[in-house]
C-alpha positions as CSV (number, residue, x, y, z in Angstrom):
1,M,-28.1,10.7,-8.6
2,D,-29.3,12.5,-11.8
3,A,-27.5,9.9,-13.9
4,F,-29.3,7.1,-12.1
5,T,-32.7,8.6,-13.1
6,D,-31.6,9.5,-16.7
7,P,-33.2,7.0,-19.1
8,R,-30.3,7.5,-21.6
9,I,-27.9,5.9,-19.2
10,E,-27.9,2.1,-18.6
11,E,-24.6,1.7,-16.7
12,I,-22.8,4.1,-14.3
13,I,-19.1,3.7,-13.5
14,F,-17.9,5.7,-10.6
15,V,-14.1,5.9,-10.1
16,K,-13.5,7.5,-6.7
17,P,-11.0,8.0,-3.8
18,T,-11.7,6.6,-0.4
19,Q,-14.2,8.2,2.0
20,V,-15.8,10.5,-0.6
21,G,-19.3,9.1,-0.3
22,G,-19.3,6.5,-3.1
23,T,-21.0,3.8,-1.0
24,E,-23.5,6.4,0.3
25,C,-24.3,7.4,-3.2
26,L,-25.1,3.8,-4.0
27,N,-27.3,3.6,-0.9
28,N,-29.2,6.7,-2.0
29,M,-29.8,5.2,-5.4
30,F,-31.1,2.0,-3.7
31,G,-33.4,4.1,-1.6
32,Y,-34.7,5.9,-4.6
33,T,-35.7,2.5,-6.2
34,I,-37.7,1.6,-3.1
35,A,-39.6,4.8,-2.9
36,Q,-40.0,5.9,-6.5
37,D,-39.5,3.1,-9.0
38,P,-39.6,-0.4,-7.3
39,S,-38.2,-3.4,-9.1
40,P,-36.0,-6.3,-8.0
41,A,-32.4,-5.3,-7.0
42,L,-29.1,-7.0,-6.3
43,I,-26.4,-5.3,-4.2
44,V,-22.9,-7.0,-4.4
45,Y,-20.1,-6.4,-1.9
46,P,-16.6,-7.9,-2.1
47,M,-17.2,-10.6,0.6
48,L,-20.3,-12.3,1.9
49,E,-19.3,-11.3,5.5
50,L,-19.3,-7.6,4.4
51,A,-22.7,-8.0,2.8
52,E,-24.1,-9.3,6.1
53,F,-22.5,-6.6,8.1
54,T,-23.7,-3.8,5.7
55,S,-27.3,-5.2,5.6
56,K,-27.5,-5.2,9.3
57,N,-25.7,-2.0,10.2
58,R,-26.2,0.3,7.2
59,L,-29.0,-0.7,4.8
60,Q,-31.7,-1.8,7.2
61,P,-31.1,1.2,9.6
62,M,-31.3,3.5,6.6
63,V,-34.6,2.0,5.6
64,K,-36.1,2.2,9.1
65,L,-35.0,5.8,9.7
66,S,-36.7,7.0,6.5
67,A,-40.4,7.3,6.7
68,A,-40.8,7.0,2.9
69,L,-38.8,3.8,2.9
70,N,-39.9,2.3,6.2
71,E,-43.6,2.3,5.2
72,R,-42.7,0.1,2.2
73,F,-40.4,-2.2,4.2
74,K,-41.8,-5.7,5.0
75,E,-39.5,-6.4,7.9
76,E,-41.3,-9.6,9.1
77,E,-40.9,-11.2,5.6
78,S,-37.3,-10.1,5.2
79,K,-34.1,-12.0,5.9
80,L,-30.6,-10.7,6.5
81,L,-29.6,-11.0,2.9
82,E,-33.0,-10.6,1.3
83,L,-35.0,-7.5,2.0
84,Q,-38.7,-7.4,1.0
85,F,-40.6,-4.2,0.1
86,N,-43.8,-3.3,-1.5
87,G,-43.3,-4.1,-5.2
88,M,-39.8,-5.4,-5.0
89,Y,-37.1,-7.4,-3.2
90,A,-33.4,-6.7,-2.8
91,V,-30.8,-9.5,-2.6
92,I,-27.6,-8.6,-0.7
93,A,-24.7,-10.7,-2.0
94,G,-21.0,-11.3,-1.6
95,A,-18.8,-11.5,-4.7
96,N,-17.1,-14.6,-3.2
97,S,-20.3,-16.5,-3.0
98,P,-21.7,-17.9,-6.3
99,A,-24.9,-19.0,-4.5
100,S,-25.7,-15.5,-3.5
101,L,-25.2,-14.3,-7.1
102,S,-27.2,-17.0,-8.7
103,S,-30.6,-15.7,-7.5
104,R,-33.6,-14.4,-9.3
105,A,-33.9,-11.9,-12.1
106,I,-33.2,-8.3,-11.2
107,R,-33.6,-4.9,-12.8
108,Y,-31.2,-2.9,-10.6
109,L,-27.6,-4.1,-10.1
110,F,-25.3,-2.3,-7.6
111,M,-21.7,-3.4,-7.3
112,D,-19.5,-1.8,-4.6
113,E,-15.7,-1.7,-4.5
114,V,-15.3,-4.0,-7.5
115,D,-11.5,-3.9,-7.4
116,K,-11.7,-5.9,-4.2
117,Y,-13.8,-8.7,-5.8
118,P,-12.2,-12.1,-6.2
119,K,-11.5,-12.9,-9.9
120,N,-13.8,-15.9,-9.7
121,A,-16.8,-16.7,-7.5
122,G,-15.9,-20.2,-6.3
123,K,-15.8,-22.4,-9.4
124,E,-18.0,-20.0,-11.3
125,A,-17.0,-17.2,-13.6
126,D,-16.2,-13.5,-12.8
127,P,-18.6,-12.4,-10.1
128,R,-19.4,-9.2,-12.1
129,A,-20.3,-11.3,-15.1
130,L,-22.5,-13.6,-13.0
131,A,-24.3,-10.6,-11.5
132,R,-24.9,-9.1,-14.9
133,E,-26.6,-12.3,-16.1
134,R,-29.4,-11.5,-13.6
135,T,-30.4,-8.4,-15.5
136,K,-31.2,-10.1,-18.8
137,T,-35.0,-10.1,-18.1
138,F,-34.9,-6.3,-18.2
139,P,-33.2,-5.5,-21.5
140,F,-34.7,-2.0,-21.9
141,N,-34.8,-0.4,-18.5
142,K,-32.1,-2.1,-16.4
143,K,-29.7,0.0,-14.5
144,I,-26.2,-1.1,-13.5
145,M,-24.0,0.9,-11.0
146,Q,-20.4,-0.1,-10.2
147,T,-18.1,1.9,-8.0
148,S,-14.6,1.5,-6.6
149,T,-11.3,3.0,-5.6
150,P,-8.9,2.0,-8.4
151,T,-5.9,-0.2,-7.7
152,L,-3.9,-1.2,-10.9
153,K,-4.4,-0.3,-14.5
154,N,-5.7,-3.7,-15.3
155,G,-8.1,-3.6,-12.4
156,P,-11.9,-3.9,-12.9
157,I,-13.0,-0.3,-12.3
158,W,-10.2,1.2,-14.5
159,Q,-11.0,-1.2,-17.3
160,A,-14.7,-0.3,-17.0
161,W,-13.8,3.4,-17.0
162,K,-11.7,3.0,-20.2
163,T,-14.5,1.2,-22.0
164,A,-17.2,3.7,-21.1
165,D,-19.0,5.5,-24.0
166,V,-18.6,8.8,-22.2
167,R,-16.2,9.8,-19.4
168,M,-17.2,12.7,-17.2
169,F,-15.2,14.9,-14.9
170,Y,-16.5,17.5,-12.5
171,Y,-15.6,21.0,-13.7
172,V,-15.7,23.9,-11.1
173,P,-15.5,27.7,-11.7
174,C,-12.5,29.7,-10.5
175,P,-13.7,32.2,-7.9
176,H,-11.5,34.9,-9.6
177,C,-11.8,34.5,-13.4
178,G,-14.8,32.2,-13.6
179,Q,-13.0,29.7,-15.9
180,F,-14.1,26.1,-15.4
181,Q,-11.5,23.5,-14.6
182,T,-11.0,20.2,-12.9
183,F,-9.2,19.9,-9.6
184,K,-5.7,18.6,-10.4
185,F,-3.0,17.6,-7.9
186,K,-0.3,19.5,-9.9
187,Q,-2.1,22.8,-9.2
188,I,-1.7,22.4,-5.4
189,I,1.2,24.8,-4.6
190,Y,3.4,24.5,-1.5
191,N,6.9,25.4,-0.3
192,K,9.0,22.2,-0.6
193,S,11.5,23.6,1.9
194,L,9.0,23.6,4.8
195,D,8.3,20.7,7.0
196,R,5.1,18.6,6.6
197,E,3.0,20.4,9.2
198,K,3.8,23.8,7.8
199,I,3.0,22.5,4.3
200,K,-0.4,21.4,5.5
201,E,-1.2,24.8,6.9
202,T,0.2,26.9,4.0
203,A,-0.6,24.9,0.8
204,H,-3.1,26.4,-1.6
205,Y,-4.6,25.9,-5.1
206,Q,-3.6,27.9,-8.1
207,C,-6.1,28.5,-11.0
208,E,-4.6,27.0,-14.2
209,H,-6.1,29.9,-16.2
210,C,-5.5,33.2,-14.2
211,E,-3.0,31.7,-11.7
212,Q,-4.7,33.4,-8.8
213,I,-4.6,31.7,-5.4
214,I,-7.6,29.6,-4.5
215,R,-8.2,29.0,-0.8
216,D,-10.0,26.3,1.1
217,A,-12.8,28.8,1.9
218,H,-13.5,29.1,-1.9
219,K,-14.1,25.4,-2.4
220,P,-17.8,25.2,-1.2
221,S,-19.0,27.8,-3.7
222,M,-16.9,26.2,-6.4
223,L,-18.5,22.8,-5.8
224,R,-22.0,24.3,-5.8
225,G,-21.3,26.0,-9.1
226,G,-19.7,22.9,-10.8
227,E,-21.0,20.5,-13.4
228,W,-20.2,17.2,-15.0
229,R,-18.5,17.5,-18.4
230,T,-16.4,15.5,-20.7
231,E,-12.9,16.8,-21.5
232,D,-14.2,18.4,-24.7
233,G,-17.0,20.2,-22.9
234,S,-20.0,17.9,-23.6
235,T,-22.6,17.3,-21.0
236,V,-24.4,14.6,-23.0
237,P,-24.2,11.2,-21.4
238,G,-23.8,7.8,-23.1
239,I,-25.4,4.4,-22.5
240,K,-22.3,3.5,-20.4
241,T,-21.2,6.7,-18.6
242,G,-18.2,7.0,-16.3
243,F,-17.6,9.6,-13.6
244,H,-14.3,10.4,-11.9
245,L,-13.6,12.3,-8.7
246,N,-10.4,12.7,-6.6
247,A,-10.1,13.6,-3.0
248,I,-9.4,17.2,-3.7
249,Y,-13.1,17.6,-4.4
250,S,-14.1,16.4,-0.9
251,P,-15.6,19.2,1.2
252,W,-13.8,17.7,4.2
253,V,-10.3,17.7,2.7
254,R,-8.2,20.8,2.6
255,F,-5.6,21.5,-0.1
256,G,-3.0,21.3,2.6
257,D,-4.2,17.8,3.6
258,V,-3.5,16.5,0.0
259,A,0.0,18.1,0.0
260,Y,0.8,16.7,3.4
261,E,-0.3,13.2,2.4
262,F,1.9,13.4,-0.8
263,V,4.9,14.7,1.1
264,S,4.5,12.0,3.7
265,S,4.2,9.2,1.1
266,K,6.4,10.2,-1.9
267,D,9.6,8.6,-0.6
268,T,8.1,5.2,0.1
269,P,6.7,3.3,-3.0
270,E,4.1,1.3,-1.1
271,E,2.8,4.5,0.6
272,L,2.9,6.4,-2.6
273,M,0.7,3.7,-4.2
274,N,-1.9,4.3,-1.5
275,F,-1.8,8.1,-2.2
276,I,-2.2,7.5,-6.0
277,N,-5.1,5.1,-5.4
278,S,-7.0,6.4,-2.4
279,W,-6.4,10.2,-2.8
280,L,-6.1,10.8,-6.6
281,A,-8.4,7.9,-7.6
282,E,-5.9,6.9,-10.2
283,P,-4.4,3.4,-10.9
284,W,-1.0,2.5,-9.7
285,E,1.2,1.8,-12.8
286,H,3.2,-1.3,-11.6
287,T,6.2,-0.5,-13.8
288,Q,8.0,-3.6,-12.8
289,V,11.3,-3.3,-14.5
290,K,12.8,-6.8,-14.7
291,L,15.8,-6.5,-12.4
292,N,19.2,-7.9,-13.5
293,S,22.6,-7.9,-11.9
294,S,23.9,-4.9,-13.9
295,K,21.1,-2.8,-12.3
296,V,22.3,-3.7,-8.8
297,L,26.0,-3.1,-9.7
298,S,25.1,0.3,-11.1
299,K,23.7,1.5,-7.7
300,V,27.1,2.3,-6.2
301,S,27.2,4.2,-3.0
302,G,30.6,5.7,-3.4
303,Y,32.0,4.0,-0.4
304,E,34.4,1.0,-0.2
305,E,33.5,-2.3,1.4
306,G,33.3,-2.0,5.2
307,V,33.1,1.8,5.2
308,V,29.9,3.2,6.8
309,P,28.4,6.0,4.6
310,D,28.1,9.5,6.0
311,R,24.8,10.4,7.8
312,T,24.2,6.8,8.7
313,I,21.7,6.3,11.6
314,L,22.1,2.6,12.3
315,L,23.2,-0.8,10.9
316,T,21.2,-4.0,10.6
317,G,22.1,-7.5,9.6
318,G,20.4,-10.5,7.9
319,V,21.5,-14.1,8.1
320,D,20.3,-16.9,5.9
321,V,21.0,-20.3,7.5
322,Q,21.9,-23.2,5.2
323,K,22.9,-26.8,5.8
324,D,26.7,-26.2,5.8
325,R,27.1,-22.4,5.7
326,F,25.6,-19.1,6.6
327,Y,25.0,-16.2,4.2
328,Y,25.0,-12.8,5.8
329,T,24.7,-9.1,4.9
330,I,25.2,-5.8,6.8
331,R,23.4,-2.7,5.6
332,A,23.7,0.9,6.7
333,W,20.5,3.0,7.0
334,G,19.9,6.7,6.8
335,E,17.0,9.1,6.5
336,K,14.0,8.2,4.2
337,M,15.2,4.6,4.5
338,E,18.2,5.3,2.2
339,S,20.5,2.3,2.6
340,S,23.8,0.8,1.5
341,N,25.3,-2.6,1.8
342,I,28.6,-2.3,3.6
343,R,29.5,-6.0,3.9
344,H,28.2,-9.4,2.8
345,G,29.7,-12.9,2.7
346,V,29.6,-16.5,3.8
347,A,30.4,-17.9,7.2
348,E,30.9,-21.6,8.2
349,T,30.0,-21.4,11.9
350,W,27.7,-19.6,14.3
351,A,30.9,-18.2,16.0
352,E,31.9,-16.5,12.7
353,I,28.4,-14.9,12.5
354,E,28.9,-13.6,16.1
355,D,32.2,-12.2,15.2
356,V,31.1,-10.4,12.0
357,M,28.0,-8.9,13.8
358,N,30.0,-7.7,16.8
359,I,33.0,-5.9,15.3
360,S,32.8,-2.2,14.8
361,Y,32.5,-0.5,11.4
362,L,33.9,3.0,10.8
363,S,32.8,5.9,8.7
364,R,35.4,8.0,6.9
365,D,35.5,10.5,9.8
366,G,36.2,7.7,12.2
367,T,32.7,7.4,13.8
368,E,32.2,3.9,15.1
369,Y,29.1,1.9,14.4
370,F,27.9,-1.6,15.5
371,V,25.1,-3.7,14.1
372,N,22.0,-2.7,16.1
373,L,19.8,-5.6,15.1
374,C,20.4,-8.8,13.1
375,A,17.5,-11.0,11.9
376,V,18.4,-14.7,11.6
377,D,16.3,-17.1,9.5
378,S,15.0,-20.0,11.5
379,G,13.4,-21.9,8.6
380,Y,16.2,-24.5,8.1
381,N,17.4,-25.2,11.6
382,A,15.0,-23.7,14.1
383,D,16.6,-25.2,17.3
384,E,20.1,-23.9,16.6
385,T,18.7,-20.5,15.5
386,Y,16.7,-20.2,18.7
387,D,19.8,-21.1,20.8
388,F,21.9,-18.6,19.0
389,C,19.3,-15.8,19.5
390,A,18.9,-16.7,23.1
391,R,22.6,-16.4,23.6
392,N,22.6,-13.0,21.9
393,P,19.3,-11.3,22.9
394,E,20.7,-7.8,22.7
395,W,21.2,-7.8,18.9
396,A,19.8,-11.0,17.4
397,V,16.1,-12.0,16.7
398,A,14.8,-15.2,15.1
399,I,12.5,-14.8,12.0
400,K,10.7,-17.0,9.6
401,G,9.7,-15.9,6.1
402,S,6.1,-16.3,5.0
403,N,5.5,-17.7,1.5
404,T,2.1,-16.0,1.3
405,P,1.1,-12.3,1.9
406,L,0.4,-11.3,5.5
407,K,-2.1,-8.7,6.6
408,T,0.8,-6.8,8.2
409,K,4.5,-6.6,7.3
410,Y,5.3,-9.0,10.2
411,T,3.7,-10.7,13.2
412,L,5.2,-11.6,16.5
413,T,5.0,-14.7,18.6
414,K,6.9,-16.2,21.6
415,I,8.6,-19.5,21.6
416,D,9.2,-21.8,24.5
417,R,11.6,-24.8,24.2
418,E,11.7,-26.3,27.6
419,E,14.1,-29.1,26.7
420,R,16.6,-26.5,25.5
421,G,16.1,-24.1,28.3
422,V,14.6,-21.4,26.0
423,F,11.6,-19.5,27.2
424,G,9.8,-16.4,25.9
425,L,12.0,-16.1,22.8
426,L,10.6,-13.7,20.2
427,L,9.9,-15.2,16.7
428,Y,8.9,-12.8,13.9
429,L,6.9,-14.1,10.9
430,V,8.0,-11.8,8.0
431,D,6.1,-11.0,4.8
432,G,9.0,-11.6,2.4
433,G,7.0,-10.4,-0.6
434,Y,6.5,-7.0,1.0
435,Y,10.2,-6.5,1.5
436,K,11.1,-7.8,-1.9
437,D,8.7,-5.2,-3.3
438,F,10.4,-2.6,-1.1
439,I,13.9,-3.6,-2.4
440,S,12.7,-3.6,-6.0
441,G,11.1,-0.3,-5.7
442,R,14.1,1.3,-4.1
443,L,16.4,-0.2,-6.7
444,N,14.3,1.4,-9.5
445,R,14.6,4.9,-8.0
446,K,16.4,7.6,-9.9
447,D,19.9,8.2,-8.7
448,D,19.0,11.8,-7.5
449,D,15.9,10.7,-5.6
450,P,16.2,10.2,-1.8
451,G,15.7,6.8,-0.3
452,G,17.8,4.7,-2.7
453,W,19.2,1.2,-2.2
454,Y,23.0,1.0,-2.8
455,V,26.0,-1.4,-2.8
456,Y,29.6,-0.6,-2.0
457,I,32.3,0.0,-4.7
458,D,33.4,-3.1,-6.6
459,C,30.6,-5.2,-5.3
460,D,30.8,-8.8,-6.6
461,E,28.7,-10.2,-9.4
462,D,27.5,-13.2,-7.3
463,Y,25.9,-11.0,-4.8
464,A,24.2,-9.0,-7.6
465,E,23.0,-12.2,-9.3
466,Q,21.4,-13.5,-6.1
467,I,19.7,-10.2,-5.4
468,T,17.9,-10.4,-8.8
469,A,17.3,-14.2,-8.7
470,E,13.6,-13.8,-8.3
471,E,10.8,-12.1,-10.3
472,K,7.2,-11.3,-9.6
473,V,4.7,-13.6,-11.3
474,I,0.9,-14.1,-11.2
475,E,-0.4,-17.2,-9.5
476,K,-3.9,-18.5,-8.7
477,H,-4.5,-18.9,-5.0
478,G,-8.0,-20.3,-4.4
479,K,-10.4,-17.9,-5.9
480,R,-8.0,-15.1,-6.5
481,E,-5.0,-14.3,-8.7
482,I,-2.2,-12.8,-6.8
483,Q,1.4,-11.5,-7.5
484,V,4.1,-13.5,-5.8
485,W,7.9,-13.6,-6.0
486,R,9.4,-16.8,-7.4
487,K,12.9,-17.8,-8.6
488,K,13.6,-17.1,-12.2
489,T,15.1,-20.6,-12.5
490,A,14.6,-23.6,-10.3
491,H,18.2,-23.8,-9.1
492,A,19.0,-20.1,-8.8
493,D,20.6,-19.0,-5.5
494,N,18.7,-16.2,-3.7
495,H,20.4,-16.3,-0.3
496,Y,21.7,-12.7,-0.4
497,L,18.2,-11.5,-1.4
498,D,16.8,-13.3,1.6
499,C,19.5,-11.7,3.8
500,E,18.6,-8.2,2.5
501,V,14.9,-8.9,3.2
502,Y,15.8,-9.8,6.8
503,A,18.0,-6.7,7.1
504,A,15.2,-4.5,5.8
505,F,12.8,-6.0,8.3
506,A,15.3,-5.4,11.1
507,A,15.5,-1.7,10.1
508,D,11.7,-1.5,10.0
509,C,11.5,-3.2,13.4
510,L,13.7,-0.5,14.9
511,G,11.6,2.3,13.3
512,I,14.1,3.6,10.8
513,R,11.5,5.2,8.6
514,Y,10.7,7.6,11.5
515,M,14.2,8.5,12.5
516,H,16.3,11.5,11.6
517,Y,20.0,11.9,11.5
518,E,21.7,14.0,14.2
519,N,25.3,15.1,14.0
520,P,27.4,13.4,16.6
521,P,29.1,15.7,19.2
522,E,32.5,17.0,18.2
523,K,35.3,14.8,19.1
524,K,37.8,16.0,21.8
525,A,41.5,15.2,21.8
526,A,42.2,11.9,23.6
527,G,44.5,11.7,26.6
528,G,45.8,14.5,28.9
529,E,44.9,15.5,32.4
530,N,41.8,17.4,31.5
531,N,40.8,15.1,28.7
532,P,41.4,11.5,29.6
533,A,40.8,8.9,26.9
534,K,37.7,6.8,27.3
535,P,37.2,3.3,26.1
536,T,34.7,2.6,23.3
537,N,31.4,1.1,24.4
538,N,31.1,-2.2,22.5
539,N,27.4,-2.7,22.8
540,W,24.4,-3.4,20.5
541,V,23.2,0.2,20.5
542,G,26.3,1.3,18.7
543,G,28.5,4.3,19.0
544,G,27.5,6.5,16.0
545,G,24.7,8.5,14.6
546,S,22.9,9.3,17.9
547,W,20.0,7.3,16.5
548,L,18.2,7.0,19.8
């Protein structure tokens, strides 16, 4: 707020975590303009629908509940997206609507969550650039405020932060030695051997100077005694000044909450990205190593083909249906979604697929496993796939891959084919890009990190080539540029990659990311009067790992 009223500052960049009051800060600045220094204003949200919702449910109620603002509000002359006040008006716009950005001249420009803006506003240019054009009439006293949780390093807010004249951090005093410092995640100390709940209750902060323990109870006084500084200690702002906060500063977040969130997300790349962005307010570095077959072949599990690795919880399968053949894969899953391919190949008939998915697979100690769930692609021959899944409802589900990102990892519908006697068959629409990201992220893990993605000893080159047949590229979809997976060459085979996507979906569908391995009961000697041998149950649940 002080920066907003500082005549030395023309533009404010606020890099923030989620739920730390960034939007409320913007609203307060807007309120100040109404009460203290009225001039035309433009507030831009990522989407026009969000602009309408915010105007109705946040901005107008704020104005009406404040006596100082309400007495200046001309409600009868106002519209949903254009509020009228004594001495000023405020246009509420969506970054996806060029018409809402091409309005009259404004002195104050507020841009909220800029990393969620589309790259272009319709057929127009960058919506941020369009909005800035509105401030030309006020060259000497305009004020621009943009705020966002960062996403990638090339995202709008991080690029704005990097180009700021001055970058400020909030320094707080240690309650023990008085030395000023910023809150850093690496200074949160916890016992890694404890479970997550215990970590949440026992984690604390350690002063980087005196190394004394800082408790949650110390934080309020530290925040009150803090100040904005640059890394070299200066408190002098620039024309374009950036401010950075992470979630550790939030009065409502305990040190243990941050540790808990990290421990919960660190083994899953997609969840770790959310922690980096939404908690640390740092950009995710998409270190997309271009995968090749040698990378796949280097991830050897140490087990031969067909052998189930120790500590396996369940098996899943994936089948890619082609005109004259079927590609399939079977993958073993353990804790933290660590997995290993134990078998893959080509079948010529549906009967062969039934056979390969119904035989038992053994671990080295003789524990017997069966495929718990197999996802079968219905994109090529839907009717035959539905018939197959209807005949094998205990372990087979029909799926269809989505070529565009979904809001969730998968969605579920029911299929009725009266002419084929199929009713209420489950069909899953699967976000293939999500699971390709998952496989890529797991392949790029260090060998000693949990949750890796492995293949069996002497895995063949063809499988490895197909797993790496695609790469992630940037394409323009409507108003936005998005990253999508595409084949490296037009005629590259990617059948095994699709199979592994389906197998990963099947494991997710069964809830593998929440399961823990339990040692099976000790085996007793077979036969004998007191120990009669029992037949093995050949059903879809499987005989090993006690995964239920």
